[in-house]
C-alpha positions in Angstrom: 12.6 15.0 -21.3 11.7 17.8 -18.7 10.4 16.4 -15.3 6.8 17.9 -14.9 7.2 18.0 -11.0 9.9 18.3 -8.4 11.3 14.8 -7.6 11.4 15.7 -4.0 10.2 18.2 -1.5 11.1 19.0 2.2 7.8 18.3 4.3 9.4 18.6 7.7 12.9 19.4 8.9 15.2 16.9 7.6 12.2 14.7 6.1 11.9 14.8 2.3 9.3 13.2 0.2 10.6 11.5 -2.9 7.8 11.3 -5.4 7.5 8.3 -7.6 7.6 8.5 -11.1 4.3 8.8 -13.1 2.9 11.0 -10.4 3.5 8.0 -8.1 0.8 5.7 -9.8 1.4 2.0 -9.4 3.6 0.3 -9.9 5.3 3.6 -8.6 5.1 4.8 -5.1 6.4 7.7 -2.9 8.9 7.3 -0.2 10.6 9.3 2.4 14.2 10.2 3.0 15.3 11.1 6.5 18.4 13.3 6.1 19.6 12.7 9.6 22.6 11.2 11.6 21.2 7.7 10.6 20.3 8.2 6.8 17.0 6.5 6.4 14.9 5.4 3.6 11.2 4.8 4.3 10.1 2.4 1.4 12.0 2.1 -1.8 9.2 1.9 -4.6 10.0 5.2 -6.2 12.0 5.1 -9.4 15.7 4.3 -8.7 16.7 7.5 -10.6 14.3 9.7 -8.2 15.9 8.1 -5.2 19.5 8.6 -6.5 18.5 12.2 -7.5 17.2 12.9 -4.2 20.3 11.6 -2.6 22.5 13.5 -4.7 20.7 16.8 -4.2 21.1 16.3 -0.5 24.8 15.6 -0.8 24.6 11.8 -0.5 24.7 8.7 -2.8 23.2 5.3 -2.6 26.2 3.8 -0.6 25.4 6.3 2.2 22.1 5.0 3.1 22.1 3.4 6.7 18.7 1.8 7.1 15.6 1.2 5.0 12.2 1.0 6.9 9.5 -0.8 4.8 6.0 -0.2 5.6 4.6 -3.4 4.1 5.7 -6.2 1.6 3.9 -4.9 -1.5 6.1 -4.5 -4.6 5.6 -0.9 -5.0 6.9 -0.4 -1.4 9.7 -2.9 -1.0 10.8 -1.7 -4.7 14.6 -1.3 -4.7 15.3 -1.9 -1.2 17.4 -5.1 -1.9 19.3 -3.6 -4.7 20.1 -0.4 -2.5 21.2 -2.8 0.5 23.7 -4.6 -1.8 25.3 -1.2 -2.5 25.1 0.4 0.8 25.2 -2.7 3.2 22.4 -1.1 5.1 19.7 -2.6 7.4 16.2 -3.4 5.9 13.7 -3.7 8.6 10.0 -4.3 8.5 6.9 -5.4 10.6 7.3 -9.2 11.8 4.2 -10.0 10.0 5.7 -8.7 6.7 9.1 -10.7 6.7 7.9 -13.7 4.7 6.3 -11.6 1.9 9.3 -9.2 1.8 12.0 -11.9 1.9 11.2 -14.0 -1.4 9.0 -13.9 -4.4 7.4 -17.1 -3.3 6.4 -15.6 0.0 5.2 -12.6 -1.7 3.0 -14.6 -4.0 1.5 -16.6 -0.9 0.4 -13.4 0.7 -0.9 -12.0 -2.5 -3.0 -15.1 -2.9 -2.8 -15.1 -6.5 -1.4 -18.5 -7.4 -4.0 -21.0 -8.8 -6.3 -18.2 -9.8 -7.5 -17.8 -13.5 -5.4 -14.9 -14.3 -2.3 -15.7 -12.1 -0.1 -16.1 -15.2 -1.0 -12.8 -16.5 -0.2 -11.4 -13.0 3.3 -13.0 -12.9 4.2 -11.9 -16.5 3.2 -8.3 -15.5 5.6 -8.5 -12.5 8.5 -10.2 -14.3 8.3 -7.7 -17.2 7.7 -4.5 -15.4 9.2 -5.2 -11.9 11.9 -7.9 -12.2 13.7 -6.6 -9.4 11.0 -7.8 -6.8 11.3 -11.3 -8.0 14.9 -11.2 -6.0 15.4 -12.3 -2.5 15.5 -9.6 0.0 17.6 -9.6 3.1 15.5 -8.5 6.0 17.9 -7.7 9.0 15.5 -7.0 11.5 11.8 -5.8 12.5 10.1 -3.1 14.4 7.3 -3.1 16.8 4.1 -1.1 16.9 4.7 2.1 18.9 8.4 1.7 19.5 10.6 4.6 18.1 12.8 4.1 15.1 15.9 6.2 15.8 17.3 8.4 12.9 19.0 11.1 15.2 17.0 14.3 15.5 13.9 12.5 13.9 12.1 9.8 15.5 9.9 7.6 13.3 6.8 5.9 15.1 5.4 2.7 13.6 1.6 2.6 13.7 0.6 -0.8 13.0 -2.7 -0.4 10.6 -3.6 -3.9 9.1 -6.2 -4.2 6.5 -4.7 -3.2 3.2 -2.1 -6.1 4.2 -1.6 -7.8 7.5 1.7 -6.1 8.0 0.7 -2.4 6.8 2.3 0.1 9.1 1.8 3.9 8.9 4.8 6.0 10.3 4.4 8.9 12.8 7.1 11.5 12.4 8.3 12.9 15.8 5.0 12.2 17.1 1.5 11.5 15.6 0.7 14.8 14.2 2.5 14.2 11.0 1.6 10.7 9.7 3.0 8.8 6.6 -0.4 7.2 5.6 1.2 5.0 3.2 -1.5 2.9 1.3 -4.3 4.6 3.6 -3.7 6.6 0.5 -6.6 8.9 0.1 -6.8 8.4 -3.7 -9.9 8.8 -5.5 -10.0 5.1 -6.1 -10.4 4.5 -2.4 -9.3 1.5 -0.1 -7.3 -1.4 -1.9 -7.6 -4.9 -0.3 -7.0 -7.4 -3.2 -4.6 -9.8 -1.4 -5.3 -13.0 0.8 -4.0 -11.3 3.7 -6.2 -8.1 3.3 -9.1 -7.7 5.7 -12.0 -5.3 5.2 -12.9 -5.1 9.0 -9.3 -4.5 9.8 -8.9 -1.7 7.2 -11.8 0.1 8.6 -10.5 -0.2 12.2 -7.3 1.2 11.1 -8.6 4.3 9.3 -10.7 4.9 12.4 -7.5 4.6 14.6 -5.7 7.2 12.3 -8.7 9.5 12.6 -8.6 9.2 16.4 -5.0 10.5 16.5 -6.4 13.6 14.6 -3.1 14.1 12.7 -2.6 17.8 11.3 -0.7 16.3 8.1 -1.2 13.1 6.3 1.3 11.9 3.6 0.2 9.3 1.0 2.2 7.0 -1.0 0.3 7.8 -4.1 -0.5 11.5 -4.1 1.9 14.4 -4.8 1.2 16.6 -2.1 0.8 16.1 1.8 -2.7 16.7 2.9 -3.4 19.3 5.7 -6.6 21.1 4.8 -9.7 18.9 5.2 -7.5 15.9 6.2 -10.5 14.7 8.6 -13.0 14.9 5.8 -10.8 13.0 3.4 -10.4 10.2 5.8 -14.0 10.0 6.4 -14.8 9.9 2.7 -12.2 7.4 2.2 -13.8 5.1 4.8 -17.2 5.6 3.3 -16.0 3.9 0.1 -16.4 0.4 1.9 -20.3 1.2 2.3 -20.6 2.5 -1.2 -19.2 -0.6 -2.7 -21.3 -2.7 -0.6 -24.4 -0.8 -2.2 -22.9 -1.4 -5.6 -22.6 -5.0 -5.2 -26.1 -5.5 -4.0 -27.3 -3.4 -7.0 -25.4 -5.3 -9.3 -26.5 -8.6 -8.0 -30.2 -7.4 -8.3 -29.4 -6.5 -11.8 -28.4 -10.1 -12.6 -24.7 -10.1 -12.1 -25.0 -12.9 -9.7 -21.6 -14.5 -9.5 -18.1 -13.2 -8.7 -17.2 -13.6 -12.3 -20.2 -11.6 -13.5 -19.5 -8.8 -11.0 -15.9 -8.7 -11.9 -16.9 -8.4 -15.6 -18.9 -5.1 -14.9 -16.6 -4.3 -13.2 -17.8 -3.4 -9.6 -14.7 -2.3 -7.6 -12.5 -0.9 -10.2 -14.0 1.8 -12.6 -12.3 -0.2 -15.5 -10.2 -3.1 -16.3 -7.2 -1.8 -18.2 -5.3 -5.2 -18.0 -6.3 -8.7 -17.2 -4.1 -8.5 -14.1 -6.8 -6.1 -12.4 -9.2 -9.1 -12.6 -7.5 -11.1 -10.1 -7.6 -8.2 -7.4 -11.2 -7.4 -8.5 -12.3 -10.9 -7.6 -10.6 -11.2 -4.4 -12.0 -7.8 -3.2 -15.3 -9.0 -4.5 -15.3 -12.1 -2.5 -14.2 -10.2 0.7 -17.3 -7.9 0.3 -19.7 -10.7 -0.4 -18.7 -12.9 2.4 -19.2 -9.9 4.8 -22.8 -9.1 3.2 -23.7 -12.8 3.6 -22.5 -12.7 7.4 -24.7 -9.8 7.7 -27.8 -11.5 6.0 -27.9 -9.0 3.0 -26.8 -11.5 0.7 -26.7 -15.4 0.4 -25.0 -18.0 -1.7 -26.4 -20.9 -3.5 -23.4 -22.7 -4.9 -21.6 -20.1 -7.2 -24.6 -17.8 -7.4 -25.0 -14.9 -5.1 -28.7 -13.8 -4.3 -30.1 -10.8 -2.4 -31.6 -12.4 0.9 -35.2 -11.3 1.1 -36.1 -14.0 3.8 
């Protein structure tokens, strides 16, 4: 079967975007290869054949990888890091807040906050069927710090801690902050995703604003095929506005009689549709975060399981 797009493109000198399969849609994601003195992979969630193809095209193989930098613990980002480490005997580094979620499947489940929920076993079955490699233990050999360079040789990577999507989520500046790997500030049409126990809407908003204040000239998403330069500021503003749009949709749906988390999820309210039972887990978690904040602001109130518009 002919590949419909190039597996990799050079986006800056010695910096290559490895595109995930299926146009980098979950459970795939893009990653970066820094073809430098210290051969560096940033994330490892693209399909293994795409990673291997990119390495081969640049005159390398898996065993040549020196270090893997993980932007956060999610399954589509830590991906094949451990399998690569076992071949290359390379370092795996992440933010200190991501160590537990990266190291083990149990730690990942704790961070996701899915255990004990109605649809947990559907989620677990999905992971074990489609992403069995992420149930293995990963050996994290070190951590990085916000703002402290990661040396690749000519290329310097700058971790920019941007929590909200997850507590450890980290964007990566490439030789400064004008070119930024935005990771899961992903600028997709869906908008922000914060469906884990360790996700935080307020932090996510602040992280987007932090990136906007840096005024990057180029942003690279983990789930889009092309880097974004033209209109990047507008794209970030529109992405930030999705939080308020979802608040308004929730209030409207509550007024229409969808007055519990389960009823709001059944509409659905955050996702445009629920293609698999797994998505209900994350729909409900995101709804709970919105409803809690709307109650704190006096827009909604709770009466047991019921959610009411506060008209007092």
